[in-house]
C-alpha positions as a LaTeX table, in Angstrom:
\begin{tabular}{lrrr}
\hline
Residue & $x$ (\AA) & $y$ (\AA) & $z$ (\AA) \\
\hline
Met1 & $-77.94$ & $-74.78$ & $-24.26$ \\
Asn2 & $-79.70$ & $-71.61$ & $-23.12$ \\
Asn3 & $-76.91$ & $-69.22$ & $-24.15$ \\
Val4 & $-76.06$ & $-70.99$ & $-27.42$ \\
Val5 & $-75.81$ & $-69.11$ & $-30.72$ \\
Ala6 & $-76.21$ & $-71.10$ & $-33.93$ \\
Leu7 & $-73.95$ & $-70.16$ & $-36.83$ \\
Glu8 & $-74.43$ & $-71.28$ & $-40.43$ \\
Ser9 & $-71.81$ & $-72.98$ & $-42.57$ \\
Thr10 & $-72.78$ & $-71.77$ & $-46.07$ \\
Val11 & $-70.69$ & $-68.67$ & $-45.45$ \\
Ile12 & $-67.71$ & $-70.99$ & $-44.95$ \\
Ala13 & $-68.22$ & $-73.20$ & $-47.99$ \\
His14 & $-69.85$ & $-70.83$ & $-50.46$ \\
Gly15 & $-69.94$ & $-67.27$ & $-49.16$ \\
Leu16 & $-66.30$ & $-66.28$ & $-48.68$ \\
Pro17 & $-62.99$ & $-67.05$ & $-50.43$ \\
Arg18 & $-60.74$ & $-69.79$ & $-49.11$ \\
Gly19 & $-58.50$ & $-68.73$ & $-46.27$ \\
Val20 & $-60.70$ & $-65.79$ & $-45.41$ \\
Asn21 & $-63.65$ & $-68.12$ & $-44.86$ \\
Phe22 & $-61.95$ & $-70.21$ & $-42.17$ \\
Glu23 & $-60.58$ & $-67.22$ & $-40.24$ \\
Thr24 & $-63.92$ & $-65.40$ & $-40.42$ \\
Ala25 & $-65.77$ & $-68.45$ & $-39.10$ \\
Leu26 & $-63.42$ & $-68.61$ & $-36.12$ \\
Asn27 & $-63.70$ & $-64.86$ & $-35.54$ \\
Met28 & $-67.49$ & $-65.14$ & $-35.50$ \\
Glu29 & $-67.25$ & $-67.82$ & $-32.84$ \\
Arg30 & $-64.86$ & $-65.62$ & $-30.84$ \\
Ala31 & $-67.27$ & $-62.67$ & $-31.10$ \\
Val32 & $-70.11$ & $-64.80$ & $-29.74$ \\
Arg33 & $-68.00$ & $-65.96$ & $-26.77$ \\
Lys34 & $-66.71$ & $-62.47$ & $-26.04$ \\
Asn35 & $-70.28$ & $-61.22$ & $-25.73$ \\
Gly36 & $-71.62$ & $-63.94$ & $-23.47$ \\
Gly37 & $-72.81$ & $-66.67$ & $-25.82$ \\
Glu38 & $-71.65$ & $-70.17$ & $-26.72$ \\
Pro39 & $-71.20$ & $-70.60$ & $-30.50$ \\
Lys40 & $-72.29$ & $-73.74$ & $-32.33$ \\
Thr41 & $-71.46$ & $-73.73$ & $-36.03$ \\
Ile42 & $-73.73$ & $-76.18$ & $-37.86$ \\
Gly43 & $-72.89$ & $-78.36$ & $-40.85$ \\
Ile44 & $-73.22$ & $-81.85$ & $-42.31$ \\
Leu45 & $-70.23$ & $-84.17$ & $-42.78$ \\
Asn46 & $-70.55$ & $-87.61$ & $-44.37$ \\
Gly47 & $-74.29$ & $-87.33$ & $-43.86$ \\
Glu48 & $-74.01$ & $-86.59$ & $-40.15$ \\
Ile49 & $-75.57$ & $-83.40$ & $-38.82$ \\
Ile50 & $-73.09$ & $-81.69$ & $-36.51$ \\
Val51 & $-74.12$ & $-78.94$ & $-34.12$ \\
Gly52 & $-70.82$ & $-77.44$ & $-33.02$ \\
Leu53 & $-68.21$ & $-78.10$ & $-35.69$ \\
Arg54 & $-64.63$ & $-78.43$ & $-34.50$ \\
Glu55 & $-61.94$ & $-76.26$ & $-36.13$ \\
Glu56 & $-60.72$ & $-79.07$ & $-38.37$ \\
Gln57 & $-64.31$ & $-79.73$ & $-39.48$ \\
Ile58 & $-64.81$ & $-76.06$ & $-40.30$ \\
Met59 & $-61.61$ & $-76.20$ & $-42.34$ \\
Arg60 & $-62.90$ & $-79.27$ & $-44.18$ \\
Leu61 & $-66.13$ & $-77.54$ & $-45.19$ \\
Gly62 & $-64.13$ & $-74.53$ & $-46.29$ \\
Thr63 & $-61.72$ & $-76.45$ & $-48.51$ \\
Ala64 & $-63.39$ & $-79.70$ & $-49.64$ \\
Pro65 & $-64.71$ & $-79.93$ & $-53.22$ \\
Asn66 & $-68.37$ & $-80.57$ & $-54.02$ \\
Val67 & $-69.79$ & $-79.42$ & $-50.69$ \\
Leu68 & $-73.56$ & $-79.20$ & $-51.09$ \\
Lys69 & $-75.44$ & $-76.02$ & $-50.24$ \\
Val70 & $-78.62$ & $-77.13$ & $-48.49$ \\
Gly71 & $-81.80$ & $-75.49$ & $-47.35$ \\
Thr72 & $-84.30$ & $-77.25$ & $-45.12$ \\
Ala73 & $-85.71$ & $-79.31$ & $-48.00$ \\
Glu74 & $-82.31$ & $-80.70$ & $-48.97$ \\
Ile75 & $-81.18$ & $-81.82$ & $-45.50$ \\
Pro76 & $-82.60$ & $-85.37$ & $-45.92$ \\
Tyr77 & $-80.78$ & $-85.77$ & $-49.25$ \\
Ala78 & $-77.45$ & $-84.79$ & $-47.71$ \\
Thr79 & $-77.89$ & $-87.16$ & $-44.78$ \\
Ala80 & $-79.24$ & $-90.07$ & $-46.84$ \\
Met81 & $-76.50$ & $-89.76$ & $-49.47$ \\
Lys82 & $-73.76$ & $-89.34$ & $-46.83$ \\
Arg83 & $-72.65$ & $-86.04$ & $-48.29$ \\
Asp84 & $-70.76$ & $-83.06$ & $-46.94$ \\
Ala85 & $-73.11$ & $-80.07$ & $-46.87$ \\
Ala86 & $-73.12$ & $-76.47$ & $-45.74$ \\
Thr87 & $-76.34$ & $-75.21$ & $-44.18$ \\
Thr88 & $-78.10$ & $-72.07$ & $-45.36$ \\
Val89 & $-80.25$ & $-69.88$ & $-43.12$ \\
Ser90 & $-83.29$ & $-72.15$ & $-43.43$ \\
Ala91 & $-81.40$ & $-75.39$ & $-42.80$ \\
Thr92 & $-79.46$ & $-73.93$ & $-39.90$ \\
Met93 & $-82.67$ & $-72.70$ & $-38.29$ \\
Ala94 & $-84.39$ & $-76.07$ & $-38.67$ \\
Ile95 & $-81.46$ & $-77.96$ & $-37.17$ \\
Ala96 & $-80.88$ & $-75.41$ & $-34.41$ \\
Lys97 & $-84.52$ & $-75.49$ & $-33.34$ \\
Arg98 & $-84.40$ & $-79.28$ & $-33.13$ \\
Asp99 & $-81.52$ & $-78.88$ & $-30.67$ \\
Gly100 & $-83.31$ & $-76.27$ & $-28.56$ \\
Ile101 & $-81.30$ & $-73.27$ & $-29.76$ \\
Ser102 & $-83.18$ & $-69.95$ & $-29.80$ \\
Val103 & $-80.59$ & $-67.51$ & $-31.20$ \\
Phe104 & $-78.97$ & $-67.57$ & $-34.62$ \\
Ala105 & $-76.52$ & $-65.18$ & $-36.29$ \\
Thr106 & $-76.11$ & $-65.00$ & $-40.04$ \\
Gly107 & $-74.98$ & $-62.44$ & $-42.62$ \\
Gly108 & $-78.10$ & $-61.68$ & $-44.63$ \\
Ile109 & $-81.21$ & $-63.77$ & $-45.13$ \\
Gly110 & $-82.35$ & $-64.94$ & $-48.54$ \\
Gly111 & $-85.41$ & $-63.42$ & $-50.15$ \\
Val112 & $-87.03$ & $-62.71$ & $-53.50$ \\
His113 & $-84.63$ & $-62.45$ & $-56.42$ \\
Arg114 & $-84.89$ & $-59.80$ & $-59.07$ \\
Gly115 & $-86.15$ & $-60.60$ & $-62.54$ \\
Lys116 & $-89.14$ & $-62.19$ & $-64.16$ \\
Asp117 & $-88.46$ & $-65.73$ & $-62.98$ \\
Trp118 & $-90.06$ & $-66.97$ & $-59.75$ \\
Asp119 & $-87.18$ & $-67.38$ & $-57.30$ \\
Val120 & $-87.95$ & $-67.13$ & $-53.58$ \\
Ser121 & $-85.64$ & $-68.40$ & $-50.87$ \\
Gln122 & $-86.65$ & $-71.15$ & $-48.44$ \\
Asp123 & $-85.37$ & $-68.82$ & $-45.72$ \\
Ile124 & $-88.64$ & $-66.86$ & $-45.70$ \\
Ile125 & $-90.72$ & $-70.00$ & $-45.15$ \\
Glu126 & $-88.47$ & $-71.16$ & $-42.32$ \\
Leu127 & $-88.57$ & $-67.70$ & $-40.73$ \\
Ser128 & $-92.38$ & $-67.85$ & $-40.87$ \\
Arg129 & $-92.65$ & $-71.10$ & $-38.91$ \\
Thr130 & $-89.63$ & $-71.39$ & $-36.60$ \\
Ser131 & $-89.57$ & $-69.65$ & $-33.22$ \\
Met132 & $-86.11$ & $-68.13$ & $-33.01$ \\
Ile133 & $-84.23$ & $-64.84$ & $-32.90$ \\
Val134 & $-82.31$ & $-64.37$ & $-36.14$ \\
Val135 & $-79.70$ & $-61.61$ & $-36.26$ \\
Ser136 & $-79.06$ & $-60.48$ & $-39.81$ \\
Ala137 & $-77.70$ & $-57.40$ & $-41.59$ \\
Gly138 & $-81.02$ & $-57.24$ & $-43.42$ \\
Val139 & $-80.89$ & $-58.72$ & $-46.90$ \\
Lys140 & $-78.38$ & $-58.48$ & $-49.72$ \\
Ser141 & $-79.15$ & $-55.59$ & $-52.03$ \\
Ile142 & $-78.78$ & $-57.97$ & $-54.98$ \\
Leu143 & $-82.32$ & $-59.10$ & $-54.12$ \\
Asp144 & $-85.64$ & $-57.47$ & $-54.94$ \\
Val145 & $-85.83$ & $-55.68$ & $-51.61$ \\
Pro146 & $-89.44$ & $-54.34$ & $-51.78$ \\
Lys147 & $-90.79$ & $-57.79$ & $-52.68$ \\
Thr148 & $-88.67$ & $-59.43$ & $-50.00$ \\
Leu149 & $-90.01$ & $-57.04$ & $-47.36$ \\
Glu150 & $-93.55$ & $-57.68$ & $-48.60$ \\
Phe151 & $-93.05$ & $-61.46$ & $-48.35$ \\
Leu152 & $-91.69$ & $-61.13$ & $-44.81$ \\
Glu153 & $-94.82$ & $-59.21$ & $-43.84$ \\
Thr154 & $-97.17$ & $-61.57$ & $-45.66$ \\
Phe155 & $-95.66$ & $-64.62$ & $-43.97$ \\
Gly156 & $-95.85$ & $-63.06$ & $-40.52$ \\
Val157 & $-92.15$ & $-62.63$ & $-39.77$ \\
Thr158 & $-91.65$ & $-60.11$ & $-36.95$ \\
Leu159 & $-89.06$ & $-57.69$ & $-38.33$ \\
Val160 & $-87.36$ & $-55.22$ & $-35.98$ \\
Gly161 & $-84.51$ & $-52.82$ & $-36.62$ \\
Tyr162 & $-81.75$ & $-52.79$ & $-34.05$ \\
Lys163 & $-81.27$ & $-49.13$ & $-33.12$ \\
Thr164 & $-82.41$ & $-48.11$ & $-36.60$ \\
Asp165 & $-85.57$ & $-47.36$ & $-38.56$ \\
Ser166 & $-83.77$ & $-47.89$ & $-41.89$ \\
Phe167 & $-83.70$ & $-51.42$ & $-43.28$ \\
Pro168 & $-80.03$ & $-52.39$ & $-43.67$ \\
Leu169 & $-78.90$ & $-53.92$ & $-46.93$ \\
Phe170 & $-76.00$ & $-56.16$ & $-45.99$ \\
His171 & $-73.07$ & $-53.99$ & $-47.16$ \\
Cys172 & $-75.04$ & $-50.76$ & $-46.50$ \\
Ser173 & $-76.07$ & $-49.62$ & $-43.03$ \\
Arg174 & $-78.90$ & $-47.50$ & $-44.41$ \\
Ser175 & $-81.27$ & $-47.73$ & $-47.36$ \\
Pro176 & $-84.38$ & $-46.05$ & $-48.77$ \\
Tyr177 & $-86.49$ & $-48.80$ & $-47.15$ \\
Arg178 & $-88.03$ & $-48.33$ & $-43.70$ \\
Val179 & $-88.37$ & $-50.62$ & $-40.69$ \\
Asn180 & $-91.64$ & $-50.01$ & $-38.82$ \\
Leu181 & $-90.55$ & $-51.56$ & $-35.51$ \\
Thr182 & $-87.33$ & $-50.89$ & $-33.62$ \\
Ile183 & $-85.56$ & $-52.19$ & $-30.52$ \\
Asn184 & $-82.67$ & $-50.73$ & $-28.57$ \\
Ser185 & $-81.31$ & $-53.62$ & $-26.52$ \\
Pro186 & $-80.69$ & $-57.38$ & $-26.70$ \\
Glu187 & $-83.21$ & $-57.87$ & $-23.90$ \\
Glu188 & $-86.01$ & $-56.37$ & $-26.01$ \\
Ala189 & $-85.43$ & $-58.98$ & $-28.71$ \\
Leu190 & $-85.90$ & $-61.69$ & $-26.09$ \\
Leu191 & $-89.08$ & $-60.10$ & $-24.77$ \\
Ile192 & $-90.62$ & $-60.11$ & $-28.25$ \\
Leu193 & $-89.73$ & $-63.76$ & $-28.86$ \\
Lys194 & $-91.20$ & $-64.76$ & $-25.50$ \\
Glu195 & $-94.41$ & $-62.88$ & $-26.30$ \\
Lys196 & $-94.72$ & $-64.63$ & $-29.68$ \\
Glu197 & $-94.38$ & $-67.97$ & $-27.94$ \\
Arg198 & $-96.78$ & $-67.01$ & $-25.11$ \\
Leu199 & $-99.38$ & $-65.88$ & $-27.62$ \\
Gly200 & $-98.94$ & $-68.98$ & $-29.78$ \\
Ile201 & $-97.75$ & $-66.98$ & $-32.80$ \\
Asp202 & $-95.40$ & $-68.96$ & $-35.02$ \\
Gly203 & $-92.27$ & $-67.57$ & $-36.59$ \\
Ala204 & $-89.02$ & $-65.83$ & $-35.94$ \\
Val205 & $-88.00$ & $-62.42$ & $-34.67$ \\
Leu206 & $-85.75$ & $-61.08$ & $-37.41$ \\
Val207 & $-83.37$ & $-58.52$ & $-35.95$ \\
Ala208 & $-82.06$ & $-56.24$ & $-38.69$ \\
Asn209 & $-78.63$ & $-55.20$ & $-37.42$ \\
Pro210 & $-76.82$ & $-52.59$ & $-39.56$ \\
Ile211 & $-73.19$ & $-53.05$ & $-40.49$ \\
Pro212 & $-70.95$ & $-50.61$ & $-38.53$ \\
Glu213 & $-70.91$ & $-47.20$ & $-40.20$ \\
Thr214 & $-67.12$ & $-47.31$ & $-40.57$ \\
Asp215 & $-67.43$ & $-50.34$ & $-42.86$ \\
Ser216 & $-70.67$ & $-49.42$ & $-44.64$ \\
Met217 & $-70.66$ & $-48.84$ & $-48.38$ \\
Asp218 & $-72.47$ & $-46.05$ & $-50.19$ \\
Tyr219 & $-75.89$ & $-47.23$ & $-51.34$ \\
Asp220 & $-75.76$ & $-45.58$ & $-54.79$ \\
Asp221 & $-72.22$ & $-46.81$ & $-55.50$ \\
Leu222 & $-73.17$ & $-50.35$ & $-54.56$ \\
Ser223 & $-76.36$ & $-50.21$ & $-56.64$ \\
Arg224 & $-74.32$ & $-49.47$ & $-59.76$ \\
Leu225 & $-72.02$ & $-52.43$ & $-59.09$ \\
Ile226 & $-75.01$ & $-54.71$ & $-58.58$ \\
Glu227 & $-76.60$ & $-53.72$ & $-61.89$ \\
Thr228 & $-73.34$ & $-54.59$ & $-63.67$ \\
Ala229 & $-73.11$ & $-57.94$ & $-61.86$ \\
Leu230 & $-76.74$ & $-58.79$ & $-62.62$ \\
Ser231 & $-76.21$ & $-58.08$ & $-66.31$ \\
Thr232 & $-73.16$ & $-60.34$ & $-66.32$ \\
Ala233 & $-75.07$ & $-63.13$ & $-64.58$ \\
Glu234 & $-77.92$ & $-62.92$ & $-67.09$ \\
Ala235 & $-75.49$ & $-63.00$ & $-70.02$ \\
Arg236 & $-73.83$ & $-66.12$ & $-68.62$ \\
Gly237 & $-77.07$ & $-67.86$ & $-67.68$ \\
Val238 & $-76.31$ & $-68.01$ & $-63.96$ \\
Ser239 & $-79.41$ & $-68.64$ & $-61.82$ \\
Gly240 & $-80.79$ & $-70.57$ & $-58.85$ \\
Lys241 & $-78.49$ & $-71.33$ & $-55.93$ \\
Ala242 & $-75.44$ & $-70.41$ & $-58.00$ \\
Leu243 & $-76.68$ & $-66.84$ & $-58.48$ \\
Thr244 & $-75.95$ & $-65.35$ & $-55.06$ \\
Pro245 & $-72.33$ & $-66.63$ & $-54.81$ \\
Phe246 & $-71.69$ & $-65.47$ & $-58.38$ \\
Leu247 & $-73.08$ & $-62.00$ & $-57.76$ \\
Leu248 & $-71.19$ & $-61.57$ & $-54.49$ \\
Ser249 & $-67.88$ & $-62.64$ & $-56.01$ \\
Thr250 & $-68.43$ & $-60.41$ & $-59.06$ \\
Ile251 & $-69.30$ & $-57.40$ & $-56.90$ \\
Ala252 & $-66.26$ & $-58.03$ & $-54.71$ \\
Glu253 & $-64.07$ & $-57.96$ & $-57.80$ \\
Leu254 & $-65.73$ & $-54.82$ & $-59.17$ \\
Ser255 & $-65.36$ & $-53.04$ & $-55.81$ \\
Asn256 & $-61.69$ & $-53.99$ & $-55.43$ \\
Gly257 & $-62.48$ & $-56.03$ & $-52.35$ \\
Lys258 & $-64.55$ & $-53.42$ & $-50.50$ \\
Thr259 & $-67.66$ & $-55.62$ & $-50.39$ \\
Leu260 & $-65.61$ & $-58.53$ & $-49.06$ \\
Asp261 & $-64.30$ & $-56.38$ & $-46.21$ \\
Ala262 & $-67.85$ & $-55.23$ & $-45.49$ \\
Asn263 & $-69.11$ & $-58.82$ & $-45.56$ \\
Ile264 & $-66.59$ & $-59.90$ & $-42.95$ \\
Ser265 & $-67.38$ & $-56.89$ & $-40.77$ \\
Leu266 & $-71.13$ & $-57.47$ & $-40.73$ \\
Leu267 & $-70.76$ & $-61.18$ & $-40.01$ \\
Ile268 & $-68.67$ & $-60.52$ & $-36.92$ \\
Asn269 & $-70.94$ & $-57.65$ & $-35.87$ \\
Asn270 & $-74.00$ & $-59.90$ & $-36.09$ \\
Ala271 & $-72.26$ & $-62.66$ & $-34.15$ \\
Ala272 & $-71.42$ & $-60.16$ & $-31.40$ \\
Leu273 & $-75.04$ & $-58.99$ & $-31.06$ \\
Ala274 & $-76.31$ & $-62.57$ & $-31.10$ \\
Gly275 & $-73.83$ & $-63.35$ & $-28.33$ \\
Gln276 & $-75.27$ & $-60.51$ & $-26.26$ \\
Ile277 & $-78.82$ & $-61.74$ & $-26.83$ \\
Ala278 & $-77.94$ & $-65.32$ & $-25.94$ \\
Gly279 & $-75.94$ & $-64.15$ & $-22.94$ \\
Ser280 & $-78.99$ & $-62.24$ & $-21.69$ \\
Leu281 & $-81.13$ & $-65.34$ & $-22.17$ \\
Gly282 & $-78.67$ & $-67.48$ & $-20.23$ \\
Ala283 & $-78.51$ & $-64.94$ & $-17.39$ \\
Glu284 & $-82.29$ & $-65.13$ & $-16.95$ \\
Leu285 & $-82.31$ & $-68.88$ & $-16.41$ \\
\hline
\end{tabular}
């Protein structure tokens, strides 16, 4: 499984609209293969953890009602209760590591939410303890980005920008926030992971991979949409795990679909880079 790339299933069940979700999941798998990797989309069906969902299983997660959204802590509930569940970044990492997978492509990691309430994603904890390369378009700008970056540093996550010193914000290729460390090739990501393991340093290498410039949104324009969506969420009492899907769908509506197009673009772009990294790993062995 040396050239395997793990892919999450939350994007299928909760992150994208029906129809688009299934096709995007397949296109991510194609992008991994095209670039030298072997995709394994991860999910839970009837309580069974599946590493490498078949097309009909991906379709089921994308269309079935009441699919759970699980982080690492909720995996045992889903398996014990024989539920269908889509895996978030943290859950996908935990399952992938158990199966010996070292490369994972996602959209954006979870982080610290805005507002006065304490709401921090399990993703950061999993990134701090699991040895793996995670390719992400940074974090969603709906989060509290400065606090998220501070938490990543505090918990010892090795953050590197891929050919950029600007921290990407999901739909935006550039932002006011800086990345202190940069890499310029898939092979350099592998070197860093190997050094972490050699030195006995826990945690992931988080590769911040900007969305292609042609699909990137303007940072200021997006910020205004996010403020509107956040106000709407607060007025309706939306919080917890329901908050991110609500905000993303609201922003997509407010942007006339531009954020949805950007979301699809960055997912496929991340899958392609992860395929290159995994392909380089496979070629070494």
